[in-house]
C-alpha positions in Angstrom: 117.2 87.3 102.9 115.4 84.6 101.0 116.7 81.9 103.4 115.5 84.0 106.3 112.0 84.2 104.8 111.9 80.5 104.1 113.0 79.6 107.6 110.3 82.0 109.1 107.6 80.4 106.9 108.8 76.9 107.8 108.7 77.6 111.5 105.2 79.0 111.2 104.0 75.9 109.4 105.6 73.6 111.9 104.1 75.4 114.8 100.7 75.7 113.1 100.5 79.3 114.0 97.1 80.9 113.3 96.9 82.7 110.0 96.2 86.0 111.9 99.6 85.8 113.5 101.2 84.7 110.2 99.9 87.9 108.6 101.5 90.0 111.4 105.0 88.5 111.0 107.2 91.2 109.5 110.7 90.1 110.2 113.1 87.6 111.6 116.6 87.9 113.1 118.8 85.1 114.3 122.2 83.4 114.1 121.8 80.4 111.9 125.3 79.0 112.0 125.2 77.9 115.6 121.5 77.0 115.7 122.0 73.3 115.7 123.5 73.3 119.2 121.2 75.9 120.7 117.6 75.9 121.9 115.3 77.9 119.6 113.5 80.7 121.5 110.9 82.9 119.8 110.3 86.5 121.1 107.7 88.8 119.7 108.3 92.6 119.3 105.5 94.9 118.3 107.8 97.3 116.5 111.5 98.1 115.6 111.8 101.1 117.8 115.0 102.4 119.5 114.5 100.7 122.8 114.2 97.2 121.2 117.8 97.4 119.9 119.0 95.3 122.9 117.8 92.1 121.1 119.9 92.5 117.9 122.8 93.6 120.2 122.2 90.4 122.4 122.5 88.4 119.1 125.4 90.2 117.5 127.5 90.2 120.6 126.8 86.5 121.2 125.1 87.0 124.6 122.2 84.7 123.8 124.4 82.0 122.3 126.4 82.0 125.6 123.2 81.0 127.3 122.5 78.2 124.8 119.8 80.2 123.0 119.1 80.7 119.3 116.9 83.8 119.5 114.4 84.4 116.8 112.8 87.9 116.8 109.4 88.2 115.1 107.4 91.3 114.7 103.7 90.9 115.7 101.0 93.2 117.1 101.0 93.4 120.8 97.6 91.8 121.4 98.3 89.0 119.0 101.7 88.3 120.5 100.2 87.9 123.9 97.6 85.4 122.5 100.4 83.5 120.7 102.5 83.3 123.8 99.7 81.6 125.7 99.4 79.2 122.7 103.1 78.4 122.8 104.0 80.0 119.5 106.2 82.5 121.3 108.1 81.9 124.6 108.5 85.6 125.3 106.9 88.9 124.1 107.7 92.6 124.6 104.0 93.4 125.2 104.2 93.4 129.0 101.5 96.0 129.4 99.1 94.0 127.3 100.0 90.9 129.2 99.1 92.7 132.5 95.9 93.9 131.0 95.0 90.2 130.4 96.0 89.3 133.9 93.7 91.9 135.3 90.8 91.1 132.9 90.7 87.4 133.5 93.7 86.1 135.4 95.8 85.2 132.4 98.9 83.2 133.3 101.5 85.9 132.7 104.4 87.5 134.5 106.4 90.6 133.5 110.0 89.6 134.0 112.1 92.4 132.6 111.8 96.2 132.2 113.9 97.8 129.4 113.4 101.4 130.6 112.5 102.8 134.0 111.0 105.9 132.4 108.1 106.2 130.0 109.3 107.2 126.6 106.4 109.6 125.8 106.2 113.4 125.4 103.6 116.2 125.1 104.5 118.4 122.1 102.6 121.5 121.2 102.4 124.4 118.7 105.3 126.8 119.4 103.0 129.6 120.6 101.8 127.3 123.5 104.5 127.7 126.2 103.1 125.7 129.2 100.9 122.8 130.0 98.4 125.1 131.6 97.8 126.7 128.2 96.4 123.4 126.9 93.1 124.3 128.6 90.4 124.4 125.9 92.8 122.9 123.3 92.7 119.8 121.1 95.3 117.1 121.8 96.1 114.1 119.5 96.5 110.7 121.0 97.0 107.2 119.6 94.0 105.9 121.4 91.2 107.0 123.7 92.1 104.4 126.3 95.8 103.6 126.2 98.7 103.7 128.6 100.3 106.9 127.3 97.0 108.8 127.4 96.3 107.8 131.0 99.8 109.0 131.9 99.4 112.2 130.0 96.2 112.9 131.9 98.1 112.3 135.2 100.7 114.9 134.1 98.0 117.4 133.1 96.3 117.0 136.5 99.6 117.8 138.2 99.6 121.1 136.4 96.1 122.1 137.2 94.3 120.9 134.1 91.2 118.7 134.3 91.8 116.3 131.4 88.2 115.2 131.3 86.8 118.7 131.0 89.5 121.1 129.9 91.0 119.2 127.0 89.6 117.5 123.9 91.5 114.3 123.0 91.4 113.2 119.4 92.3 109.7 118.4 94.5 109.9 115.4 95.6 106.2 115.5 99.1 104.9 115.8 102.3 105.5 113.8 103.1 109.2 113.3 99.5 110.3 112.7 99.5 112.5 115.8 102.4 114.6 114.9 101.2 114.9 111.3 97.9 116.2 112.6 99.8 118.8 114.6 101.8 119.8 111.5 98.6 120.1 109.6 97.0 122.4 112.3 94.2 119.9 113.0 95.3 119.7 116.7 97.1 122.0 119.1 99.3 119.3 120.8 100.1 115.6 120.7 100.9 112.9 123.1 104.0 111.8 121.2 105.9 108.6 120.9 109.7 108.5 120.5 109.4 108.5 116.7 107.0 111.4 116.8 109.2 113.4 119.1 112.1 113.2 116.7 109.8 114.4 113.9 108.1 117.2 115.8 111.0 118.9 117.7 113.1 119.5 114.5 110.0 120.8 112.9 109.8 123.6 115.5 107.1 122.2 117.9 107.5 122.8 121.6 108.2 120.0 124.1 106.0 120.8 127.0 106.7 117.7 129.0 108.7 114.5 129.1 106.2 112.2 130.7 108.9 109.9 131.9 110.1 112.6 134.3 106.7 113.2 135.8 105.2 109.7 136.3 106.8 106.6 137.7 106.1 103.7 135.4 108.1 101.1 133.5 108.4 100.9 129.7 109.4 98.2 127.2 108.5 95.2 129.4 109.0 91.5 128.6 106.4 88.9 129.6 106.3 85.2 129.6 103.9 82.5 131.0 103.8 81.1 134.5 104.1 77.7 132.8 107.5 78.5 131.2 108.8 79.9 134.4 107.9 76.7 136.2 109.0 74.3 133.6 112.0 76.0 132.1 113.5 78.4 134.7 117.0 77.9 133.3 115.8 79.1 129.9 114.0 82.1 131.4 117.1 83.0 133.4 119.3 82.7 130.3 117.2 85.1 128.2 117.0 87.6 131.0 120.8 87.4 131.6 121.6 87.9 128.0 119.2 90.8 127.8 120.9 92.4 130.8 124.3 92.1 129.1 122.8 93.9 126.2 121.3 96.6 128.4 124.7 97.2 130.0 126.3 97.3 126.5 123.9 100.0 125.5 124.7 102.2 128.4 128.5 102.0 127.8 129.1 101.5 124.1 127.8 104.6 122.4 129.1 104.2 118.8 128.3 100.5 118.4 124.8 101.1 119.8 124.1 103.9 117.4 125.3 101.7 114.5 122.9 99.0 115.6 120.0 101.4 115.9 120.6 102.7 112.4 120.5 99.2 110.9 117.7 97.7 113.1 115.3 100.6 113.2 116.3 102.1 109.8 117.3 105.5 111.3 119.6 108.1 109.9 122.8 108.5 111.8 121.9 112.0 113.1 118.5 110.8 114.5 120.0 107.6 116.0 122.7 109.7 117.6 120.2 112.2 119.0 118.1 109.4 120.3 121.0 107.7 122.0 122.2 110.8 123.7 118.7 111.8 124.9 117.5 108.3 125.9 120.4 106.2 127.1 119.9 107.3 130.7 116.4 105.7 130.6 117.7 102.2 129.9 117.5 100.1 132.9 120.8 98.5 133.9 119.3 95.7 136.2 116.1 95.0 134.2 113.8 95.5 137.2 111.7 98.3 138.6 110.7 98.9 142.3 107.3 98.0 143.8 106.0 101.5 143.7 106.5 101.5 139.9 104.8 98.1 139.6 101.8 99.4 141.6 101.7 102.5 139.4 101.7 100.4 136.3 98.8 98.3 137.6 96.9 101.5 138.5 97.2 102.9 135.0 95.9 99.6 133.6 93.0 99.6 136.1 92.0 103.1 134.8 92.2 101.8 131.2 89.9 98.9 132.0 87.7 101.3 134.0 87.3 98.8 136.8 87.4 99.2 140.6 89.3 95.9 140.8 93.0 95.7 141.2 95.6 93.0 141.8 98.7 92.5 144.0 102.0 93.1 142.2 103.1 89.5 142.6 100.2 88.4 140.3 101.7 90.3 137.4 105.5 90.9 138.0 108.4 88.5 138.8 111.8 90.2 138.7 113.6 87.4 140.5 115.5 86.4 137.3 116.5 90.0 136.6 117.8 90.6 140.1 119.7 87.3 140.2 121.3 88.0 136.7 122.3 91.5 137.9 123.8 90.0 141.0 125.8 87.5 139.0 127.1 90.0 136.5 128.0 92.5 139.2 129.7 89.9 141.3 131.8 88.6 138.4 132.8 92.1 137.3 131.3 91.5 133.9 131.8 94.2 131.3 130.8 94.5 127.6 
């Protein structure tokens, strides 16, 4: 572990990464033994949640090395990772939504090139005595932010069920992490727009799952972004990262026990939780790494609402799934299996 830390610090010094990013670096994963013959690629993750297990899998199974890549996974907050990608400190980040926000705000040179999930991993949980979404009228609902993606989608779900989210519900910003479900446990709120981690705290505690948002809105989740410049200057590298990622996604969908073991180690989950997550969520993992144009438009519409702007952009300004579709074609044509 000491060697990993030294290597991380050395990379940061060599790249002259801003101190604000240095402070956000929480971990580093890579294969050091073959690094000399491989091209170092840095990808930023905002957390170690279940859906990000494809990257340790891509490393452990050698998929990145097969593409000539020494992948270094660094944890950094989403907004910082986007800024650092523009600066060249990262080649890729898993903050695709934040990247599209920057595209819409000022024409930032980003493209989303991979979608991990084709369903949003977010839920609405409530006190057990509340039995339907309609009963949230007049209630307090915890959220991780007053203007974020999951809240916008939750509002869309409520409208589908006859609730005016602007008038009928009071949203309370409890911040990130598991603060929302803790507020629910404490009785400070009546419901919560829950993340994956919060769902697996709340449901065993007896709270009711009123809605799986991923079943009610059509949006992507867990998206990878890179710069237009990297796509233009190093298309082979981009193609390699995407192809290795697709191999990992296919592995996840077929290799249950090995995926659960990786999730336990990577995300620090107990086996029972990792198993439940796998069985519940494996169907949301995208086999081909792409989403259709309707989903892309819906993603952009959610971000437009977050920014509170009448302006929108064509999907081709923010999304480029050519690499994912080509990698999927190659893997399917060759009959590749994990």
